[in-house]
N, C-alpha and C positions, 0 to 999 in steps of 0.2 A: 128346868123351866124353859130354857132356850130350845131344847129338842122338841118340846110340845108345841111351841110356836112355829117351829120349822116344818112340822108334819104337813100342814096344808100346802106349803110350797113344794115339798117332796112329792106329794100325791099328784099335784098339777104337773110337775116336771116329769114324772113317770108317764103320765098320759101323753104329754107332748112328745117325750122321747120315743115312746112306742109308735106313735103315728109318724113321726119324722124318720125313725129307723126303717119302718116298712117302705116309706117313700124312697129313701136312699137305696135300699136293697133293690127295689124294682128298677130304679135307674141304672144301678150297677149291673144287675142281671140283664137288662136290655142291651148292654155292651157285650156281654158274654154270649147271649142267645136271643134270637128274635121271639121265640115262643116263651110262654110262661114257665116258671120253674116247675118241674114235675113233682107231684106228690110221691111219697115213698112206695105207694102201692100200685103205681102205674106200670103195667106190664111192658109197654113199649120202650120205656126209658132205661138207659144203661145204669148200672150200679154207680159208676164213676160220676155220671151226671146228677143222679139223685143225691149222692153223698157230697159232691161238690157244691150243689145248690144249698144243701142244709148247712154246710160249713161256712159258706159265704154269708148266708143269712144270719147265722149265729155271730160271726165276727162283726158284721155290720151293725147288728142290733146292740152288741156289747159296746162297740166303740161309740156309737151315737148315744147310747144310754149314759156312758161315762161322761161324755162331753156335756150332755144336758144336766146331769147331776152336778157337775162342777160349776156350770154356769148358774144354776139355781142357788148353789151355796154362796157363790160370789155375790149374786144379786141380794140374797138375804143379808149377807155381811155388809154390803153397801147400804142397805135400808136401815138395819138395826145396829150395826157396829159389833155384832156378835157372830163369831164363826160357828156354824151349826155342827161341825164334826170335830175330829181330833186336830190339834194344832200341828203336831209332828207325827210322822210315821213312827210306830214303835219299833225299836230294835229287837232283833231276834235274841231270845234268852241264851246266854252262854251255856254250852252243854257241858 
């Protein structure tokens, strides 16, 4: 039941996280290079620049997404008193 109530929060958080992640990536990339990040099919761009831009974008989007997900879960918990996810991280099964 709680997960169903949390879904709208999660959807809104994902949209906010994607927009915020793109913004943060553009700011970070502006420190690395003055030009826009090159698309993978750009002939003039070096392989290291293309791969570096993609790796930086992925890391930035993942970090911002995790921060926004966590903030939305805490906000939901504050409003409802219910934690929307797992209470504790599950331990790895003994092999």
